[in-house]
Backbone and ligand atoms as CSV (ligand in chain L), in Angstrom:
chain,resi,resn,atom,element,x,y,z
A,1,MET,N,N,105.264,115.685,92.837
A,1,MET,CA,C,104.935,114.255,92.730
A,1,MET,C,C,104.803,113.647,94.119
A,2,SER,N,N,103.924,112.641,94.258
A,2,SER,CA,C,103.771,111.999,95.563
A,2,SER,C,C,105.015,111.160,95.885
A,3,LYS,N,N,105.048,110.660,97.084
A,3,LYS,CA,C,106.208,109.915,97.585
A,3,LYS,C,C,106.521,108.689,96.698
A,4,VAL,N,N,107.816,108.394,96.569
A,4,VAL,CA,C,108.209,107.180,95.852
A,4,VAL,C,C,108.209,106.019,96.846
A,5,HIS,N,N,107.520,104.941,96.491
A,5,HIS,CA,C,107.443,103.776,97.368
A,5,HIS,C,C,108.460,102.731,96.920
A,6,HIS,N,N,109.242,102.252,97.882
A,6,HIS,CA,C,110.267,101.247,97.586
A,6,HIS,C,C,109.664,99.846,97.710
A,7,VAL,N,N,109.873,99.066,96.656
A,7,VAL,CA,C,109.267,97.731,96.598
A,7,VAL,C,C,110.365,96.677,96.639
A,8,ALA,N,N,110.295,95.786,97.616
A,8,ALA,CA,C,111.203,94.637,97.674
A,8,ALA,C,C,110.630,93.549,96.775
A,9,VAL,N,N,111.396,93.165,95.743
A,9,VAL,CA,C,110.931,92.154,94.792
A,9,VAL,C,C,111.642,90.840,95.106
A,10,LEU,N,N,110.884,89.795,95.363
A,10,LEU,CA,C,111.463,88.474,95.628
A,10,LEU,C,C,111.197,87.593,94.412
A,11,VAL,N,N,112.266,87.016,93.875
A,11,VAL,CA,C,112.153,86.172,92.678
A,11,VAL,C,C,112.379,84.717,93.098
A,12,GLY,N,N,111.436,83.853,92.743
A,12,GLY,CA,C,111.460,82.478,93.248
A,12,GLY,C,C,112.352,81.518,92.498
A,13,SER,N,N,112.997,81.965,91.427
A,13,SER,CA,C,113.911,81.095,90.679
A,13,SER,C,C,115.334,81.591,90.860
A,14,LEU,N,N,116.266,80.666,91.057
A,14,LEU,CA,C,117.670,81.053,91.247
A,14,LEU,C,C,118.479,80.928,89.964
A,15,ARG,N,N,117.878,80.411,88.894
A,15,ARG,CA,C,118.729,80.152,87.724
A,15,ARG,C,C,118.980,81.438,86.943
A,16,LYS,N,N,120.169,81.453,86.307
A,16,LYS,CA,C,120.622,82.683,85.629
A,16,LYS,C,C,119.635,83.138,84.553
A,17,ALA,N,N,119.148,82.167,83.777
A,17,ALA,CA,C,118.289,82.540,82.637
A,17,ALA,C,C,116.807,82.578,83.008
A,18,SER,N,N,116.524,82.706,84.267
A,18,SER,CA,C,115.133,82.648,84.746
A,18,SER,C,C,114.198,83.607,84.010
A,19,ILE,N,N,113.099,83.063,83.534
A,19,ILE,CA,C,112.052,83.893,82.914
A,19,ILE,C,C,111.460,84.829,83.964
A,20,ASN,N,N,111.295,84.317,85.173
A,20,ASN,CA,C,110.666,85.125,86.225
A,20,ASN,C,C,111.550,86.306,86.627
A,21,ARG,N,N,112.870,86.079,86.655
A,21,ARG,CA,C,113.770,87.205,86.956
A,21,ARG,C,C,113.658,88.263,85.849
A,22,LYS,N,N,113.609,87.786,84.597
A,22,LYS,CA,C,113.478,88.747,83.477
A,22,LYS,C,C,112.160,89.518,83.588
A,23,LEU,N,N,111.114,88.820,84.009
A,23,LEU,CA,C,109.821,89.501,84.165
A,23,LEU,C,C,109.885,90.533,85.287
A,24,ALA,N,N,110.585,90.183,86.372
A,24,ALA,CA,C,110.724,91.134,87.487
A,24,ALA,C,C,111.457,92.391,87.014
A,25,LEU,N,N,112.492,92.200,86.196
A,25,LEU,CA,C,113.242,93.349,85.684
A,25,LEU,C,C,112.384,94.164,84.712
A,26,ALA,N,N,111.577,93.458,83.919
A,26,ALA,CA,C,110.678,94.170,82.986
A,26,ALA,C,C,109.656,94.984,83.771
A,27,LEU,N,N,109.132,94.430,84.864
A,27,LEU,CA,C,108.161,95.172,85.684
A,27,LEU,C,C,108.802,96.417,86.280
A,28,ALA,N,N,110.075,96.294,86.665
A,28,ALA,CA,C,110.791,97.458,87.216
A,28,ALA,C,C,110.870,98.578,86.180
A,29,GLU,N,N,111.065,98.180,84.917
A,29,GLU,CA,C,111.138,99.177,83.830
A,29,GLU,C,C,109.777,99.813,83.560
A,30,LEU,N,N,108.730,98.993,83.644
A,30,LEU,CA,C,107.388,99.473,83.278
A,30,LEU,C,C,106.697,100.215,84.418
A,31,ALA,N,N,107.253,100.115,85.620
A,31,ALA,CA,C,106.582,100.687,86.799
A,31,ALA,C,C,106.462,102.205,86.683
A,32,PRO,N,N,105.341,102.751,87.169
A,32,PRO,CA,C,105.207,104.206,87.182
A,32,PRO,C,C,106.213,104.830,88.153
A,33,ALA,N,N,106.388,106.130,88.028
A,33,ALA,CA,C,107.425,106.823,88.814
A,33,ALA,C,C,107.178,106.762,90.316
A,34,SER,N,N,105.967,106.391,90.717
A,34,SER,CA,C,105.674,106.318,92.162
A,34,SER,C,C,106.259,105.068,92.809
A,35,LEU,N,N,106.799,104.139,91.986
A,35,LEU,CA,C,107.363,102.892,92.536
A,35,LEU,C,C,108.816,102.739,92.138
A,36,LYS,N,N,109.625,102.262,93.085
A,36,LYS,CA,C,111.002,101.883,92.751
A,36,LYS,C,C,111.166,100.413,93.143
A,37,LEU,N,N,111.314,99.564,92.133
A,37,LEU,CA,C,111.408,98.117,92.386
A,37,LEU,C,C,112.863,97.685,92.479
A,38,GLU,N,N,113.178,96.909,93.511
A,38,GLU,CA,C,114.533,96.362,93.640
A,38,GLU,C,C,114.471,94.911,94.065
A,39,ILE,N,N,115.196,94.069,93.353
A,39,ILE,CA,C,115.211,92.649,93.716
A,39,ILE,C,C,116.018,92.466,94.993
A,40,VAL,N,N,115.431,91.784,95.974
A,40,VAL,CA,C,116.157,91.379,97.183
A,40,VAL,C,C,116.513,89.907,96.978
A,41,GLU,N,N,117.814,89.624,96.944
A,41,GLU,CA,C,118.252,88.260,96.616
A,41,GLU,C,C,117.931,87.287,97.755
A,42,ILE,N,N,117.548,86.070,97.378
A,42,ILE,CA,C,117.168,85.072,98.389
A,42,ILE,C,C,118.009,83.802,98.299
A,43,GLY,N,N,118.918,83.754,97.315
A,43,GLY,CA,C,119.641,82.505,97.044
A,43,GLY,C,C,120.684,82.128,98.082
A,44,ASP,N,N,121.112,83.091,98.898
A,44,ASP,CA,C,122.159,82.769,99.883
A,44,ASP,C,C,121.588,82.543,101.289
A,45,LEU,N,N,120.283,82.463,101.409
A,45,LEU,CA,C,119.691,82.266,102.741
A,45,LEU,C,C,119.815,80.804,103.155
A,46,PRO,N,N,120.487,80.497,104.276
A,46,PRO,CA,C,120.512,79.103,104.733
A,46,PRO,C,C,119.083,78.615,104.985
A,47,LEU,N,N,118.860,77.325,104.780
A,47,LEU,CA,C,117.530,76.774,105.045
A,47,LEU,C,C,117.108,77.133,106.462
A,48,TYR,N,N,115.882,77.566,106.609
A,48,TYR,CA,C,115.459,78.070,107.908
A,48,TYR,C,C,115.542,76.993,108.996
A,49,ASN,N,N,116.190,77.372,110.099
A,49,ASN,CA,C,116.379,76.458,111.225
A,49,ASN,C,C,116.339,77.317,112.485
A,50,GLU,N,N,115.359,77.083,113.322
A,50,GLU,CA,C,115.226,77.914,114.535
A,50,GLU,C,C,116.461,77.852,115.421
A,51,ASP,N,N,117.166,76.719,115.399
A,51,ASP,CA,C,118.344,76.571,116.271
A,51,ASP,C,C,119.411,77.622,115.975
A,52,ILE,N,N,119.589,77.948,114.676
A,52,ILE,CA,C,120.652,78.917,114.337
A,52,ILE,C,C,120.133,80.360,114.375
A,53,ASP,N,N,118.851,80.503,114.721
A,53,ASP,CA,C,118.228,81.825,114.680
A,53,ASP,C,C,118.018,82.380,116.090
A,54,LEU,N,N,118.660,81.783,117.076
A,54,LEU,CA,C,118.359,82.170,118.458
A,54,LEU,C,C,119.163,83.388,118.903
A,55,ASP,N,N,120.442,83.202,119.256
A,55,ASP,CA,C,121.213,84.318,119.830
A,55,ASP,C,C,121.825,85.195,118.749
A,56,GLN,N,N,122.470,84.538,117.789
A,56,GLN,CA,C,123.143,85.298,116.734
A,56,GLN,C,C,122.726,84.743,115.372
A,57,PRO,N,N,121.662,85.296,114.822
A,57,PRO,CA,C,121.184,84.778,113.527
A,57,PRO,C,C,122.261,84.934,112.461
A,58,PRO,N,N,122.260,84.061,111.434
A,58,PRO,CA,C,123.203,84.217,110.325
A,58,PRO,C,C,123.073,85.609,109.705
A,59,GLU,N,N,124.203,86.149,109.268
A,59,GLU,CA,C,124.228,87.478,108.647
A,59,GLU,C,C,123.232,87.545,107.476
A,60,ALA,N,N,123.152,86.447,106.727
A,60,ALA,CA,C,122.232,86.451,105.565
A,60,ALA,C,C,120.788,86.642,106.017
A,61,TYR,N,N,120.411,86.062,107.159
A,61,TYR,CA,C,119.039,86.257,107.669
A,61,TYR,C,C,118.838,87.739,108.039
A,62,SER,N,N,119.803,88.281,108.802
A,62,SER,CA,C,119.638,89.656,109.307
A,62,SER,C,C,119.565,90.648,108.160
A,63,SER,N,N,120.453,90.459,107.175
A,63,SER,CA,C,120.470,91.446,106.103
A,63,SER,C,C,119.216,91.327,105.230
A,64,PHE,N,N,118.742,90.112,105.006
A,64,PHE,CA,C,117.489,89.941,104.251
A,64,PHE,C,C,116.335,90.620,104.989
A,65,ARG,N,N,116.233,90.373,106.280
A,65,ARG,CA,C,115.125,90.962,107.057
A,65,ARG,C,C,115.202,92.494,107.029
A,66,ALA,N,N,116.414,93.017,107.137
A,66,ALA,CA,C,116.572,94.481,107.150
A,66,ALA,C,C,116.133,95.072,105.812
A,67,LYS,N,N,116.501,94.403,104.707
A,67,LYS,CA,C,116.122,94.929,103.388
A,67,LYS,C,C,114.602,94.898,103.213
A,68,VAL,N,N,113.978,93.828,103.657
A,68,VAL,CA,C,112.512,93.744,103.520
A,68,VAL,C,C,111.856,94.783,104.416
A,69,LYS,N,N,112.359,94.917,105.636
A,69,LYS,CA,C,111.760,95.894,106.566
A,69,LYS,C,C,111.883,97.319,106.028
A,70,ALA,N,N,112.979,97.591,105.330
A,70,ALA,CA,C,113.203,98.951,104.810
A,70,ALA,C,C,112.275,99.280,103.643
A,71,ALA,N,N,111.699,98.259,103.024
A,71,ALA,CA,C,110.821,98.485,101.861
A,71,ALA,C,C,109.416,98.870,102.318
A,72,ASP,N,N,108.701,99.563,101.424
A,72,ASP,CA,C,107.318,99.949,101.716
A,72,ASP,C,C,106.337,98.864,101.292
A,73,ALA,N,N,106.740,98.051,100.321
A,73,ALA,CA,C,105.792,97.117,99.710
A,73,ALA,C,C,106.551,95.894,99.175
A,74,LEU,N,N,105.793,94.863,98.818
A,74,LEU,CA,C,106.381,93.578,98.430
A,74,LEU,C,C,105.819,93.109,97.088
A,75,LEU,N,N,106.702,92.543,96.263
A,75,LEU,CA,C,106.239,91.948,95.007
A,75,LEU,C,C,106.931,90.593,94.836
A,76,PHE,N,N,106.132,89.551,94.631
A,76,PHE,CA,C,106.649,88.203,94.477
A,76,PHE,C,C,106.491,87.791,93.011
A,77,VAL,N,N,107.594,87.370,92.404
A,77,VAL,CA,C,107.562,86.935,91.004
A,77,VAL,C,C,108.206,85.556,90.984
A,78,THR,N,N,107.434,84.551,90.629
A,78,THR,CA,C,107.962,83.202,90.866
A,78,THR,C,C,107.403,82.157,89.898
A,79,PRO,N,N,108.232,81.144,89.624
A,79,PRO,CA,C,107.674,79.986,88.924
A,79,PRO,C,C,106.960,79.096,89.940
A,80,GLU,N,N,106.408,78.018,89.426
A,80,GLU,CA,C,105.762,76.997,90.256
A,80,GLU,C,C,106.624,75.747,90.202
A,81,TYR,N,N,106.893,75.166,91.339
A,81,TYR,CA,C,107.575,73.869,91.362
A,81,TYR,C,C,106.611,72.841,91.947
A,82,ASN,N,N,106.329,71.838,91.169
A,82,ASN,CA,C,105.454,70.760,91.632
A,82,ASN,C,C,104.163,71.293,92.245
A,83,ARG,N,N,103.579,72.201,91.486
A,83,ARG,CA,C,102.272,72.799,91.808
A,83,ARG,C,C,102.274,73.612,93.107
A,84,SER,N,N,103.469,74.074,93.518
A,84,SER,CA,C,103.520,74.893,94.730
A,84,SER,C,C,104.665,75.905,94.634
A,85,VAL,N,N,104.938,76.565,95.759
A,85,VAL,CA,C,105.969,77.608,95.816
A,85,VAL,C,C,107.356,76.943,95.798
A,86,PRO,N,N,108.284,77.389,94.932
A,86,PRO,CA,C,109.637,76.806,94.935
A,86,PRO,C,C,110.299,76.964,96.310
A,87,ALA,N,N,111.117,75.980,96.669
A,87,ALA,CA,C,111.725,75.965,98.007
A,87,ALA,C,C,112.467,77.257,98.359
A,88,PRO,N,N,113.266,77.858,97.448
A,88,PRO,CA,C,113.964,79.090,97.850
A,88,PRO,C,C,113.004,80.207,98.251
A,89,MET,N,N,111.883,80.304,97.560
A,89,MET,CA,C,110.907,81.348,97.896
A,89,MET,C,C,110.231,81.042,99.230
A,90,LYS,N,N,109.858,79.787,99.436
A,90,LYS,CA,C,109.210,79.437,100.711
A,90,LYS,C,C,110.185,79.649,101.860
A,91,ASN,N,N,111.459,79.328,101.618
A,91,ASN,CA,C,112.478,79.554,102.652
A,91,ASN,C,C,112.588,81.039,102.986
A,92,ALA,N,N,112.591,81.880,101.958
A,92,ALA,CA,C,112.689,83.328,102.190
A,92,ALA,C,C,111.483,83.830,102.990
A,93,ILE,N,N,110.322,83.292,102.680
A,93,ILE,CA,C,109.121,83.685,103.437
A,93,ILE,C,C,109.280,83.265,104.902
A,94,ASP,N,N,109.776,82.057,105.118
A,94,ASP,CA,C,109.939,81.571,106.497
A,94,ASP,C,C,110.973,82.412,107.247
A,95,VAL,N,N,112.092,82.714,106.600
A,95,VAL,CA,C,113.135,83.530,107.245
A,95,VAL,C,C,112.571,84.914,107.598
A,96,GLY,N,N,111.893,85.530,106.631
A,96,GLY,CA,C,111.370,86.882,106.863
A,96,GLY,C,C,110.276,86.936,107.912
A,97,SER,N,N,109.612,85.823,108.123
A,97,SER,CA,C,108.471,85.797,109.057
A,97,SER,C,C,108.894,85.693,110.516
A,98,ARG,N,N,110.174,85.423,110.760
A,98,ARG,CA,C,110.658,85.199,112.138
A,98,ARG,C,C,111.672,86.249,112.537
A,99,PRO,N,N,111.999,86.492,113.815
A,99,PRO,CA,C,111.472,85.828,114.993
A,99,PRO,C,C,109.963,86.075,115.162
A,100,TYR,N,N,109.333,85.160,115.866
A,100,TYR,CA,C,107.889,85.235,116.083
A,100,TYR,C,C,107.497,86.619,116.599
A,101,GLY,N,N,106.522,87.213,115.956
A,101,GLY,CA,C,106.054,88.539,116.379
A,101,GLY,C,C,106.828,89.688,115.753
A,102,GLN,N,N,107.884,89.370,115.002
A,102,GLN,CA,C,108.678,90.446,114.375
A,102,GLN,C,C,108.806,90.236,112.862
A,103,SER,N,N,107.758,89.742,112.244
A,103,SER,CA,C,107.809,89.483,110.801
A,103,SER,C,C,108.203,90.736,110.025
A,104,ALA,N,N,109.098,90.549,109.074
A,104,ALA,CA,C,109.530,91.677,108.238
A,104,ALA,C,C,108.447,92.081,107.239
A,105,PHE,N,N,107.477,91.210,107.023
A,105,PHE,CA,C,106.491,91.441,105.961
A,105,PHE,C,C,105.244,92.201,106.443
A,106,SER,N,N,104.992,92.119,107.718
A,106,SER,CA,C,103.700,92.509,108.277
A,106,SER,C,C,103.210,93.892,107.826
A,107,GLY,N,N,101.994,93.912,107.304
A,107,GLY,CA,C,101.337,95.174,106.966
A,107,GLY,C,C,101.752,95.799,105.652
A,108,LYS,N,N,102.750,95.231,104.956
A,108,LYS,CA,C,103.196,95.841,103.692
A,108,LYS,C,C,102.315,95.336,102.545
A,109,PRO,N,N,101.838,96.234,101.700
A,109,PRO,CA,C,101.024,95.772,100.572
A,109,PRO,C,C,101.825,94.882,99.628
A,110,GLY,N,N,101.180,93.824,99.129
A,110,GLY,CA,C,101.890,92.865,98.284
A,110,GLY,C,C,101.102,92.459,97.059
A,111,ALA,N,N,101.827,91.805,96.134
A,111,ALA,CA,C,101.187,91.196,94.966
A,111,ALA,C,C,102.069,90.052,94.504
A,112,VAL,N,N,101.455,89.138,93.771
A,112,VAL,CA,C,102.214,87.994,93.251
A,112,VAL,C,C,101.925,87.829,91.771
A,113,LEU,N,N,103.003,87.541,91.034
A,113,LEU,CA,C,102.895,87.189,89.618
A,113,LEU,C,C,103.625,85.867,89.450
A,114,THR,N,N,102.963,84.891,88.845
A,114,THR,CA,C,103.632,83.626,88.562
A,114,THR,C,C,103.697,83.420,87.058
A,115,ALA,N,N,104.791,82.791,86.613
A,115,ALA,CA,C,104.955,82.546,85.175
A,115,ALA,C,C,105.582,81.182,84.954
A,116,SER,N,N,105.095,80.520,83.914
A,116,SER,CA,C,105.590,79.179,83.593
A,116,SER,C,C,105.472,78.947,82.092
A,117,PRO,N,N,106.393,78.170,81.538
A,117,PRO,CA,C,106.217,77.786,80.134
A,117,PRO,C,C,104.986,76.901,79.951
A,118,GLY,N,N,104.489,76.320,81.023
A,118,GLY,CA,C,103.320,75.438,80.957
A,118,GLY,C,C,102.022,76.222,80.781
A,119,ALA,N,N,100.920,75.463,80.756
A,119,ALA,CA,C,99.641,76.069,80.373
A,119,ALA,C,C,98.978,76.846,81.500
A,120,ILE,N,N,99.186,76.444,82.749
A,120,ILE,CA,C,98.354,77.058,83.798
A,120,ILE,C,C,99.090,78.137,84.583
A,121,GLY,N,N,100.271,78.513,84.114
A,121,GLY,CA,C,100.905,79.744,84.588
A,121,GLY,C,C,101.239,79.810,86.071
A,122,GLY,N,N,101.462,78.647,86.683
A,122,GLY,CA,C,101.874,78.681,88.097
A,122,GLY,C,C,100.739,78.979,89.059
A,123,PHE,N,N,99.534,78.609,88.666
A,123,PHE,CA,C,98.350,78.876,89.504
A,123,PHE,C,C,98.521,78.318,90.918
A,124,GLY,N,N,99.072,77.095,91.012
A,124,GLY,CA,C,99.224,76.455,92.333
A,124,GLY,C,C,100.159,77.255,93.228
A,125,ALA,N,N,101.307,77.667,92.684
A,125,ALA,CA,C,102.274,78.452,93.465
A,125,ALA,C,C,101.656,79.787,93.867
A,126,ASN,N,N,100.944,80.389,92.938
A,126,ASN,CA,C,100.337,81.701,93.173
A,126,ASN,C,C,99.397,81.627,94.372
A,127,GLN,N,N,98.536,80.609,94.385
A,127,GLN,CA,C,97.546,80.503,95.463
A,127,GLN,C,C,98.207,80.097,96.785
A,128,HIS,N,N,99.208,79.226,96.729
A,128,HIS,CA,C,99.884,78.825,97.970
A,128,HIS,C,C,100.641,80.001,98.573
A,129,LEU,N,N,101.287,80.784,97.726
A,129,LEU,CA,C,102.029,81.943,98.229
A,129,LEU,C,C,101.059,82.954,98.852
A,130,ARG,N,N,99.949,83.151,98.162
A,130,ARG,CA,C,98.921,84.083,98.660
A,130,ARG,C,C,98.441,83.634,100.057
A,131,GLN,N,N,98.279,82.345,100.216
A,131,GLN,CA,C,97.811,81.804,101.505
A,131,GLN,C,C,98.783,82.169,102.629
A,132,SER,N,N,100.098,81.973,102.383
A,132,SER,CA,C,101.099,82.296,103.412
A,132,SER,C,C,101.105,83.789,103.707
A,133,MET,N,N,101.039,84.607,102.668
A,133,MET,CA,C,101.183,86.047,102.892
A,133,MET,C,C,99.952,86.639,103.575
A,134,VAL,N,N,98.787,86.104,103.279
A,134,VAL,CA,C,97.586,86.581,103.981
A,134,VAL,C,C,97.719,86.254,105.472
A,135,PHE,N,N,98.219,85.057,105.774
A,135,PHE,CA,C,98.465,84.686,107.174
A,135,PHE,C,C,99.452,85.668,107.817
A,136,LEU,N,N,100.425,86.130,107.028
A,136,LEU,CA,C,101.455,87.041,107.559
A,136,LEU,C,C,101.018,88.513,107.523
A,137,ASP,N,N,99.734,88.742,107.384
A,137,ASP,CA,C,99.168,90.089,107.481
A,137,ASP,C,C,99.646,91.011,106.354
A,138,VAL,N,N,99.788,90.419,105.166
A,138,VAL,CA,C,100.146,91.203,103.977
A,138,VAL,C,C,98.882,91.349,103.120
A,139,PRO,N,N,98.388,92.578,102.941
A,139,PRO,CA,C,97.246,92.747,102.042
A,139,PRO,C,C,97.683,92.481,100.597
A,140,MET,N,N,97.190,91.386,100.029
A,140,MET,CA,C,97.607,90.961,98.687
A,140,MET,C,C,96.604,91.452,97.652
A,141,MET,N,N,97.126,92.093,96.603
A,141,MET,CA,C,96.257,92.592,95.526
A,141,MET,C,C,95.464,91.424,94.925
A,142,GLN,N,N,94.158,91.653,94.776
A,142,GLN,CA,C,93.310,90.564,94.232
A,142,GLN,C,C,93.270,90.568,92.700
A,143,GLN,N,N,93.216,91.769,92.107
A,143,GLN,CA,C,93.048,91.879,90.654
A,143,GLN,C,C,94.011,92.909,90.092
A,144,PRO,N,N,94.591,92.697,88.924
A,144,PRO,CA,C,94.390,91.515,88.097
A,144,PRO,C,C,95.199,90.333,88.640
A,145,GLU,N,N,94.614,89.136,88.565
A,145,GLU,CA,C,95.387,87.933,88.882
A,145,GLU,C,C,96.444,87.768,87.793
A,146,ALA,N,N,97.580,87.179,88.168
A,146,ALA,CA,C,98.670,87.062,87.183
A,146,ALA,C,C,99.242,85.653,87.185
A,147,TYR,N,N,98.598,84.789,86.386
A,147,TYR,CA,C,99.110,83.435,86.152
A,147,TYR,C,C,99.522,83.403,84.682
A,148,LEU,N,N,100.801,83.571,84.411
A,148,LEU,CA,C,101.218,83.729,83.019
A,148,LEU,C,C,101.729,82.414,82.439
A,149,GLY,N,N,100.899,81.798,81.586
A,149,GLY,CA,C,101.291,80.549,80.920
A,149,GLY,C,C,102.036,80.835,79.625
A,150,SER,N,N,102.615,79.777,79.056
A,150,SER,CA,C,103.375,79.876,77.795
A,150,SER,C,C,104.466,80.942,77.882
A,151,ALA,N,N,105.075,81.069,79.064
A,151,ALA,CA,C,106.014,82.175,79.311
A,151,ALA,C,C,107.336,82.013,78.569
A,152,GLY,N,N,107.565,80.818,77.997
A,152,GLY,CA,C,108.795,80.604,77.233
A,152,GLY,C,C,108.895,81.511,76.022
A,153,SER,N,N,107.749,82.058,75.590
A,153,SER,CA,C,107.754,82.880,74.367
A,153,SER,C,C,107.714,84.375,74.665
A,154,PHE,N,N,107.842,84.780,75.925
A,154,PHE,CA,C,107.692,86.209,76.261
A,154,PHE,C,C,108.862,87.074,75.820
A,155,PHE,N,N,110.054,86.467,75.756
A,155,PHE,CA,C,111.242,87.267,75.452
A,155,PHE,C,C,111.821,86.853,74.108
A,156,GLU,N,N,112.195,87.855,73.319
A,156,GLU,CA,C,112.793,87.571,72.021
A,156,GLU,C,C,114.231,87.106,72.228
A,157,GLU,N,N,114.854,86.606,71.174
A,157,GLU,CA,C,116.205,86.021,71.270
A,157,GLU,C,C,117.182,86.941,71.975
A,158,ALA,N,N,117.112,88.216,71.649
A,158,ALA,CA,C,118.075,89.173,72.221
A,158,ALA,C,C,117.741,89.524,73.671
A,159,GLY,N,N,116.689,88.914,74.206
A,159,GLY,CA,C,116.329,89.169,75.605
A,159,GLY,C,C,115.310,90.275,75.777
A,160,MET,N,N,114.850,90.861,74.643
A,160,MET,CA,C,113.868,91.947,74.721
A,160,MET,C,C,112.485,91.378,75.032
A,161,LEU,N,N,111.733,92.120,75.840
A,161,LEU,CA,C,110.354,91.743,76.141
A,161,LEU,C,C,109.509,91.864,74.873
A,162,GLY,N,N,108.773,90.802,74.547
A,162,GLY,CA,C,107.918,90.831,73.353
A,162,GLY,C,C,106.686,91.698,73.580
A,163,ASP,N,N,106.088,92.135,72.478
A,163,ASP,CA,C,104.933,93.033,72.583
A,163,ASP,C,C,103.685,92.328,73.110
A,164,GLY,N,N,103.623,90.996,72.933
A,164,GLY,CA,C,102.414,90.256,73.307
A,164,GLY,C,C,102.070,90.397,74.783
A,165,ILE,N,N,103.036,90.267,75.641
A,165,ILE,CA,C,102.776,90.247,77.078
A,165,ILE,C,C,102.863,91.644,77.706
A,166,LYS,N,N,103.481,92.546,76.997
A,166,LYS,CA,C,103.755,93.875,77.575
A,166,LYS,C,C,102.493,94.596,78.103
A,167,PRO,N,N,101.393,94.631,77.349
A,167,PRO,CA,C,100.210,95.345,77.861
A,167,PRO,C,C,99.713,94.768,79.184
A,168,PHE,N,N,99.784,93.441,79.320
A,168,PHE,CA,C,99.323,92.870,80.595
A,168,PHE,C,C,100.252,93.268,81.733
A,169,LEU,N,N,101.569,93.228,81.490
A,169,LEU,CA,C,102.514,93.618,82.554
A,169,LEU,C,C,102.290,95.080,82.946
A,170,GLN,N,N,102.030,95.905,81.947
A,170,GLN,CA,C,101.770,97.329,82.231
A,170,GLN,C,C,100.517,97.479,83.091
A,171,LYS,N,N,99.484,96.739,82.726
A,171,LYS,CA,C,98.230,96.801,83.483
A,171,LYS,C,C,98.454,96.323,84.923
A,172,PHE,N,N,99.208,95.234,85.056
A,172,PHE,CA,C,99.464,94.659,86.379
A,172,PHE,C,C,100.218,95.651,87.264
A,173,ILE,N,N,101.288,96.222,86.749
A,173,ILE,CA,C,102.135,97.081,87.597
A,173,ILE,C,C,101.432,98.418,87.877
A,174,THR,N,N,100.586,98.865,86.958
A,174,THR,CA,C,99.815,100.093,87.213
A,174,THR,C,C,98.778,99.850,88.313
A,175,ALA,N,N,98.110,98.702,88.237
A,175,ALA,CA,C,97.137,98.364,89.287
A,175,ALA,C,C,97.852,98.201,90.630
A,176,TYR,N,N,99.028,97.609,90.588
A,176,TYR,CA,C,99.798,97.404,91.829
A,176,TYR,C,C,100.204,98.750,92.441
A,177,ALA,N,N,100.578,99.715,91.591
A,177,ALA,CA,C,100.935,101.043,92.112
A,177,ALA,C,C,99.747,101.651,92.858
A,178,GLY,N,N,98.557,101.456,92.317
A,178,GLY,CA,C,97.345,101.951,92.985
A,178,GLY,C,C,97.117,101.225,94.311
A,179,TRP,N,N,97.373,99.912,94.287
A,179,TRP,CA,C,97.202,99.091,95.503
A,179,TRP,C,C,98.158,99.551,96.602
A,180,VAL,N,N,99.388,99.815,96.208
A,180,VAL,CA,C,100.399,100.268,97.174
A,180,VAL,C,C,99.976,101.610,97.753
A,181,GLU,N,N,99.580,102.517,96.879
A,181,GLU,CA,C,99.160,103.856,97.331
A,181,GLU,C,C,98.038,103.747,98.357
A,182,GLN,N,N,97.133,102.810,98.094
A,182,GLN,CA,C,95.946,102.659,98.946
A,182,GLN,C,C,96.291,102.023,100.295
A,183,HIS,N,N,97.272,101.120,100.306
A,183,HIS,CA,C,97.494,100.310,101.518
A,183,HIS,C,C,98.793,100.582,102.254
A,184,VAL,N,N,99.667,101.386,101.689
A,184,VAL,CA,C,100.963,101.590,102.336
A,184,VAL,C,C,100.781,102.324,103.665
A,185,LYS,N,N,101.603,101.917,104.635
A,185,LYS,CA,C,101.526,102.603,105.927
A,185,LYS,C,C,102.520,103.756,105.919
A,186,SER,N,N,102.060,104.934,106.302
A,186,SER,CA,C,102.988,106.070,106.228
A,186,SER,C,C,103.873,106.124,107.483
L,1,FMN,C1,C,111.648,71.098,90.345
L,1,FMN,C2,C,110.775,71.694,89.247
L,1,FMN,C3,C,109.406,71.548,89.335
L,1,FMN,C4,C,108.588,72.139,88.369
L,1,FMN,N1,N,107.223,72.058,88.523
L,1,FMN,C5,C,106.419,72.772,87.697
L,1,FMN,C6,C,105.020,72.863,87.946
L,1,FMN,O1,O,104.485,72.325,88.900
L,1,FMN,N2,N,104.281,73.614,87.099
L,1,FMN,C7,C,104.828,74.281,86.025
L,1,FMN,O2,O,104.096,74.955,85.306
L,1,FMN,N3,N,106.160,74.201,85.760
L,1,FMN,C8,C,106.970,73.466,86.571
L,1,FMN,N4,N,108.320,73.437,86.349
L,1,FMN,C9,C,108.865,74.082,85.149
L,1,FMN,C10,C,109.130,75.569,85.418
L,1,FMN,O3,O,107.944,76.293,85.294
L,1,FMN,C11,C,110.154,76.088,84.398
L,1,FMN,O4,O,111.378,75.419,84.575
L,1,FMN,C12,C,110.313,77.587,84.505
L,1,FMN,O5,O,111.049,78.053,83.404
L,1,FMN,C13,C,111.006,77.972,85.784
L,1,FMN,O6,O,110.989,79.364,85.924
L,1,FMN,P1,P,112.277,80.259,85.601
L,1,FMN,O7,O,112.421,80.310,84.105
L,1,FMN,O8,O,111.945,81.585,86.183
L,1,FMN,O9,O,113.463,79.604,86.240
L,1,FMN,C14,C,109.155,72.836,87.284
L,1,FMN,C15,C,110.562,72.956,87.215
L,1,FMN,C16,C,111.354,72.414,88.170
L,1,FMN,C17,C,112.855,72.598,88.086
């Protein structure tokens, strides 16, 4: 079998019952054997402030950057807040992008999936996140786009992934595995 690629998964919602976290875990289950998905937590990152990042960065910054740097690829799974990227996710992007010239993200293949109980599936957050990551030299998968609306109905009462959304998640993660294979730096 070819090499297993480690994927750092960033989830943009901090709440326990997050639909997006459940989707990230479902993607980890559905991923082909060439990918190993692991959530890198972002909830304990202090709000980005250059003043505290000079001589001795906070431990949370250093450990987050190290985990992202150790990964081969990136996957962002996030809701939309006020038609844009939720603050914890944007903060994680800002932390990972610094110090200047040493971005933890640079060159790693990426993809974004947004999900919302609303109708347009986090389209605004998806496009805003894509904009930041393209600037940060992350080749972002173009297709299939993943704006998942009506996401409140994806999981059954017991927490099981429903059959309705499963084929799309399978298609998405299979395409992403191909994207990673194509763009990963050896
Ligand atoms: C501050 C805030 C802003 C929100 N703005 C949007 C929005 O712009 N578009 C949208 O579709 N849903 C919006 N929502 C609803 C979220 O999509 C919904 O709470 C979703 O379940 C959050 O994802 P999660 O289940 O992964 O936590 C917003 C929720 C919050 C708390």
